[in-house]
C-alpha positions as CSV (number, residue, x, y, z in Angstrom):
1,X,-46.2,-63.4,43.6
2,X,-49.5,-63.0,41.7
3,X,-47.7,-63.3,38.3
4,X,-45.9,-66.4,39.5
5,X,-49.3,-67.9,40.5
6,X,-50.7,-67.1,37.1
7,X,-47.8,-68.9,35.4
8,X,-48.1,-72.0,37.6
9,X,-51.8,-72.0,37.2
10,X,-51.5,-71.9,33.4
11,X,-49.1,-74.8,33.5
12,X,-51.3,-76.9,35.8
13,X,-54.4,-76.2,33.6
14,X,-52.5,-77.2,30.5
15,X,-51.4,-80.5,32.2
16,X,-55.0,-81.3,33.0
17,X,-56.1,-80.4,29.4
18,X,-53.6,-82.8,28.0
19,X,-54.7,-85.5,30.4
20,X,-51.3,-85.9,31.9
21,X,-48.1,-86.4,29.9
22,X,-47.5,-89.9,31.3
23,X,-50.3,-91.2,29.0
24,X,-48.1,-90.3,26.0
25,X,-45.1,-92.4,25.3
26,X,-42.0,-90.3,24.8
27,X,-41.2,-91.8,21.4
28,X,-44.8,-91.9,20.0
29,X,-45.9,-89.2,17.6
30,X,-48.0,-86.5,19.3
31,X,-49.4,-83.1,18.5
32,X,-47.3,-79.9,18.7
33,X,-48.5,-78.9,22.2
34,X,-48.1,-82.4,23.7
35,X,-44.7,-82.8,22.1
36,X,-43.6,-79.5,23.6
37,X,-44.9,-80.3,27.1
38,X,-43.3,-83.8,27.0
39,X,-39.9,-82.3,26.0
40,X,-39.7,-80.5,29.4
41,X,-37.8,-77.4,28.1
42,X,-40.9,-75.5,26.8
43,X,-42.7,-74.8,30.1
44,X,-43.0,-71.1,29.5
45,X,-44.2,-71.6,25.9
46,X,-46.8,-74.1,27.1
47,X,-48.0,-71.7,29.8
48,X,-48.2,-68.8,27.2
49,X,-50.2,-71.0,24.8
50,X,-52.6,-71.8,27.6
51,X,-53.0,-68.1,28.6
52,X,-53.5,-67.1,25.0
53,X,-56.1,-69.8,24.3
54,X,-54.1,-71.3,21.5
55,X,-53.7,-74.8,22.9
56,X,-56.7,-76.2,21.1
57,X,-55.6,-74.6,17.8
58,X,-52.1,-76.1,17.9
59,X,-53.6,-79.5,18.8
60,X,-55.8,-79.2,15.7
61,X,-55.2,-80.8,12.3
62,X,-53.0,-78.0,11.1
63,X,-50.4,-78.6,9.7
64,X,-48.3,-76.0,11.4
65,X,-44.6,-75.2,11.6
66,X,-43.6,-73.8,15.0
67,X,-40.4,-72.0,15.8
68,X,-40.4,-72.8,19.4
69,X,-38.4,-70.7,22.0
70,X,-37.1,-72.7,24.9
71,X,-37.4,-71.7,28.5
72,X,-33.9,-70.2,28.3
73,X,-35.0,-68.1,25.3
74,X,-37.9,-66.7,27.3
75,X,-35.6,-66.0,30.2
76,X,-33.6,-63.6,27.9
77,X,-36.5,-61.2,27.8
78,X,-36.4,-58.2,30.1
79,X,-37.4,-59.0,33.7
80,X,-41.1,-59.1,34.2
81,X,-42.0,-59.4,30.5
82,X,-43.3,-62.9,30.6
83,X,-45.4,-62.3,33.7
84,X,-46.9,-59.2,32.2
85,X,-47.8,-61.0,28.9
86,X,-49.5,-63.7,30.9
87,X,-52.0,-61.3,32.4
88,X,-55.5,-61.5,30.9
89,X,-55.5,-57.8,29.9
90,X,-52.5,-58.5,27.6
91,X,-54.0,-61.5,25.9
92,X,-54.1,-59.8,22.5
93,X,-50.4,-58.9,22.6
94,X,-49.5,-62.4,23.7
95,X,-51.5,-63.9,20.8
96,X,-49.8,-61.6,18.4
97,X,-46.3,-62.7,19.6
98,X,-47.1,-66.4,19.7
99,X,-48.7,-66.6,16.3
100,X,-45.6,-64.8,15.0
101,X,-43.8,-68.1,15.8
102,X,-46.2,-70.2,13.7
103,X,-46.1,-70.7,10.0
104,X,-49.1,-72.4,8.2
105,X,-48.1,-75.7,6.6
106,X,-45.5,-78.3,7.3
107,X,-42.1,-76.7,6.5
108,X,-39.1,-79.0,7.2
109,X,-35.6,-77.6,7.6
110,X,-34.7,-78.6,4.0
111,X,-37.3,-76.2,2.9
112,X,-36.7,-73.5,5.5
113,X,-33.1,-73.0,4.2
114,X,-34.5,-72.1,0.7
115,X,-36.6,-69.3,2.1
116,X,-35.8,-65.6,2.6
117,X,-39.0,-65.0,4.6
118,X,-42.1,-66.8,5.7
119,X,-45.6,-65.5,6.3
120,X,-46.8,-66.3,9.8
121,X,-50.2,-66.9,11.3
122,X,-49.8,-63.4,12.8
123,X,-49.9,-62.0,9.2
124,X,-46.4,-60.5,9.3
125,X,-43.4,-62.1,7.8
126,X,-40.3,-63.5,9.5
127,X,-37.0,-63.1,7.9
128,X,-35.0,-66.3,7.2
129,X,-31.3,-66.2,6.7
130,X,-28.7,-68.9,6.2
131,X,-25.3,-68.0,7.6
132,X,-22.8,-70.7,6.9
133,X,-24.1,-73.8,8.7
134,X,-26.6,-71.9,10.8
135,X,-30.1,-70.6,10.1
136,X,-31.6,-67.5,11.6
137,X,-35.3,-66.6,11.9
138,X,-35.3,-62.8,12.5
139,X,-32.6,-62.6,15.2
140,X,-33.1,-66.0,16.6
141,X,-30.9,-69.0,15.8
142,X,-32.4,-72.3,15.0
143,X,-30.7,-74.8,17.4
144,X,-32.8,-78.0,16.7
145,X,-34.8,-78.9,13.6
146,X,-37.4,-81.2,12.4
147,X,-39.1,-82.4,15.6
148,X,-41.9,-84.4,13.9
149,X,-45.5,-84.0,15.3
150,X,-48.8,-85.5,14.2
151,X,-49.9,-82.0,13.0
152,X,-46.7,-80.4,11.9
153,X,-43.1,-79.7,12.8
154,X,-41.2,-77.9,15.6
155,X,-37.9,-76.1,15.0
156,X,-36.3,-74.9,18.3
157,X,-35.0,-71.4,18.5
158,X,-32.8,-69.6,21.1
159,X,-34.7,-66.3,21.3
160,X,-38.3,-65.1,21.4
161,X,-39.0,-63.3,18.1
162,X,-41.2,-60.2,18.3
163,X,-43.5,-58.9,15.6
164,X,-43.9,-55.2,15.0
165,X,-46.5,-53.8,17.5
166,X,-46.9,-50.3,16.1
167,X,-49.8,-49.5,13.7
168,X,-49.3,-47.8,10.3
169,X,-49.6,-44.2,11.5
170,X,-47.1,-44.8,14.3
171,X,-44.6,-46.5,12.1
172,X,-44.9,-43.6,9.6
173,X,-44.6,-41.1,12.4
174,X,-41.4,-42.7,13.8
175,X,-39.9,-42.8,10.3
176,X,-40.0,-39.0,10.3
177,X,-40.4,-38.5,6.5
178,X,-44.2,-38.7,6.3
179,X,-45.3,-35.5,8.1
180,X,-47.4,-34.3,5.2
181,X,-49.1,-37.6,4.7
182,X,-50.0,-37.9,8.4
183,X,-51.3,-34.3,8.4
184,X,-53.4,-35.0,5.3
185,X,-54.7,-38.2,6.9
186,X,-55.7,-36.3,10.0
187,X,-57.4,-33.6,8.0
188,X,-59.3,-36.2,6.0
189,X,-60.4,-38.0,9.1
190,X,-58.6,-41.2,8.1
191,X,-56.3,-41.6,11.1
192,X,-58.5,-44.1,12.8
193,X,-58.9,-46.1,9.6
194,X,-55.1,-46.4,9.2
195,X,-54.8,-47.4,12.8
196,X,-57.6,-50.1,12.6
197,X,-57.0,-53.8,12.6
198,X,-56.9,-53.9,8.8
199,X,-54.8,-55.4,7.4
200,X,-54.0,-52.6,4.9
201,X,-51.3,-52.0,2.3
202,X,-50.3,-48.3,2.1
203,X,-48.3,-46.8,-0.8
204,X,-46.9,-43.9,1.2
205,X,-45.6,-40.7,-0.5
206,X,-42.8,-39.1,1.4
207,X,-42.7,-35.4,2.3
208,X,-40.5,-34.9,-0.8
209,X,-43.2,-36.6,-2.9
210,X,-45.8,-34.1,-1.7
211,X,-43.4,-31.3,-2.4
212,X,-43.4,-32.2,-6.1
213,X,-47.0,-31.2,-6.4
214,X,-47.7,-27.7,-7.9
215,X,-47.2,-24.9,-5.4
216,X,-50.2,-24.5,-3.1
217,X,-51.8,-27.9,-3.9
218,X,-51.2,-29.4,-0.4
219,X,-52.5,-26.2,1.3
220,X,-55.5,-26.2,-0.8
221,X,-56.3,-29.9,-0.2
222,X,-56.0,-29.4,3.6
223,X,-58.9,-26.9,3.5
224,X,-62.2,-28.2,5.0
225,X,-64.1,-27.4,1.7
226,X,-61.7,-29.8,-0.2
227,X,-62.0,-32.7,2.3
228,X,-63.8,-35.0,-0.1
229,X,-61.1,-34.6,-2.8
230,X,-58.4,-35.2,-0.2
231,X,-60.1,-38.3,1.1
232,X,-60.4,-39.6,-2.5
233,X,-56.7,-39.0,-3.1
234,X,-55.5,-40.6,0.1
235,X,-57.8,-43.7,-0.3
236,X,-56.3,-44.2,-3.7
237,X,-53.0,-45.0,-1.9
238,X,-54.6,-47.7,0.3
239,X,-55.3,-51.3,-0.7
240,X,-57.2,-53.6,1.5
241,X,-55.1,-56.6,2.6
242,X,-51.4,-57.1,3.4
243,X,-49.7,-57.2,0.0
244,X,-45.9,-57.6,-0.1
245,X,-43.6,-56.4,-2.9
246,X,-43.2,-59.8,-4.4
247,X,-47.0,-60.1,-4.8
248,X,-48.0,-56.7,-6.3
249,X,-47.2,-57.6,-9.9
250,X,-49.4,-60.8,-9.8
251,X,-52.2,-58.9,-8.1
252,X,-52.2,-55.9,-10.5
253,X,-54.3,-53.8,-10.9
254,X,-54.7,-53.3,-7.2
255,X,-58.2,-52.5,-6.0
256,X,-58.0,-49.4,-3.7
257,X,-60.1,-48.2,-0.8
258,X,-61.1,-45.3,-3.1
259,X,-62.8,-47.6,-5.5
260,X,-60.4,-47.3,-8.4
261,X,-57.5,-49.6,-9.3
262,X,-53.8,-49.0,-9.2
263,X,-51.8,-50.3,-12.2
264,X,-48.5,-51.9,-11.4
265,X,-45.7,-52.0,-13.9
266,X,-42.2,-53.5,-14.0
267,X,-39.6,-52.0,-16.3
268,X,-35.9,-52.3,-16.3
269,X,-36.1,-54.0,-12.9
270,X,-38.0,-51.1,-11.3
271,X,-41.5,-51.3,-10.0
272,X,-44.0,-48.4,-10.5
273,X,-47.4,-48.2,-8.9
274,X,-49.8,-45.8,-10.5
275,X,-46.7,-44.2,-12.2
276,X,-44.9,-43.6,-8.9
277,X,-41.6,-45.3,-8.2
278,X,-41.3,-47.6,-5.2
279,X,-38.4,-46.3,-3.1
280,X,-38.7,-48.8,-0.2
281,X,-40.8,-51.8,0.2
282,X,-42.2,-54.2,2.9
283,X,-42.1,-51.9,5.9
284,X,-44.0,-54.0,8.5
285,X,-46.7,-52.6,10.8
286,X,-49.0,-54.3,13.2
287,X,-52.0,-53.9,10.9
288,X,-50.4,-54.0,7.5
289,X,-47.4,-53.1,5.3
290,X,-46.1,-49.8,3.9
291,X,-44.4,-49.3,0.6
292,X,-42.7,-45.9,0.2
293,X,-43.3,-44.1,-3.1
294,X,-41.6,-41.1,-4.7
295,X,-44.7,-39.3,-6.0
296,X,-48.3,-38.7,-5.0
297,X,-50.7,-40.8,-7.1
298,X,-53.8,-38.9,-8.3
299,X,-56.9,-40.9,-9.1
300,X,-58.1,-40.5,-12.7
301,X,-60.8,-37.9,-13.2
302,X,-64.3,-39.5,-13.3
303,X,-65.8,-39.8,-16.8
304,X,-68.8,-37.5,-17.1
305,X,-71.9,-39.2,-18.4
306,X,-73.5,-37.3,-21.3
307,X,-77.0,-36.1,-20.7
308,X,-77.9,-35.3,-24.3
309,X,-80.5,-37.6,-25.8
310,X,-80.8,-37.9,-29.5
311,X,-84.3,-37.3,-30.6
312,X,-85.6,-38.6,-33.9
313,X,-87.3,-36.1,-36.2
314,X,-91.1,-36.1,-35.9
315,X,-93.0,-38.1,-38.6
316,X,-96.5,-39.0,-39.7
317,X,-98.1,-41.7,-41.8
318,X,-99.9,-40.7,-45.1
319,X,-101.7,-42.8,-47.7
320,X,-100.8,-42.2,-51.3
321,X,-102.9,-43.1,-54.4
322,X,-101.0,-44.1,-57.6
323,X,-101.5,-45.9,-60.9
324,X,-99.5,-49.1,-61.5
325,X,-97.5,-48.5,-64.7
326,X,-97.8,-52.1,-65.8
327,X,-101.5,-52.9,-65.1
328,X,-102.9,-49.4,-65.2
329,X,-104.8,-50.2,-62.0
330,X,-105.3,-47.5,-59.3
331,X,-103.2,-48.6,-56.2
332,X,-102.9,-47.3,-52.5
333,X,-99.8,-47.3,-50.3
334,X,-99.0,-46.0,-46.8
335,X,-95.7,-44.1,-46.2
336,X,-94.0,-42.2,-43.3
337,X,-93.1,-38.6,-44.0
338,X,-91.4,-35.9,-42.0
339,X,-93.7,-33.4,-40.4
């Protein structure tokens, strides 16, 4: 009953915020939120936008492209999901889901069909696929396109699309092939960093990649006395920001959290990062993206500054007396000589 009251309250508040939909003619251009409310089939979306505090944003200048789930789409979620998301304590999760449905810019259907993915306001990318005469965004089918708004475009979809909610360490742990990397991150005290909001791009060596190191290397690095070296190596695999595979070449060299830069090369259609081959790319996480690599990348050894200072030999000034060969006069001159 409480969740239902929350839902109804959100709708009522939204109606007041818009000043009543009767003030807006049905065929007159309106902003995205007003258009959705006037349509009558996006009540759940409207309530969710209100609960997430996104109404003002989507009434702003934008432009935005919204893949809008209908009330029927929300009804396909497991029972109780919507009511749970509308609770104040779940506002962060709700914002993450809703912004995953929003793409910056005005993207009409004629442009959507040319895409393989689109970066959302959430930060993660949605997959776009054209299958015959239909278009899918992740697993949702686009059922109506190009609803024009004053600040963008609405495309209607038949399912709610969900972003990845796990952070980088959790995604790596569930993959099952990064046990050594996760153990190293824990030993280096970097677990919380990799689970932070980020975003971060991690070039993640697999267990097999670590196994390629000389025998005993990993065990040595995990010792407390070698923590600084381990931290340096691991940070050399982390780049601030969310950088996808189709962006790494243009952004090369990639500035790392360690302070050095990772060179990226493309040869024979294969990408290498710091000399390591990329085995899998664009694995999404809540706070970044993971690219799987087949070798551990070691940062270059620091160049030692030379401390030797060249010292000129000691000298002194002396005055010489000589006779000019032409005039026969006695002359004087000052010269510098070694001591």
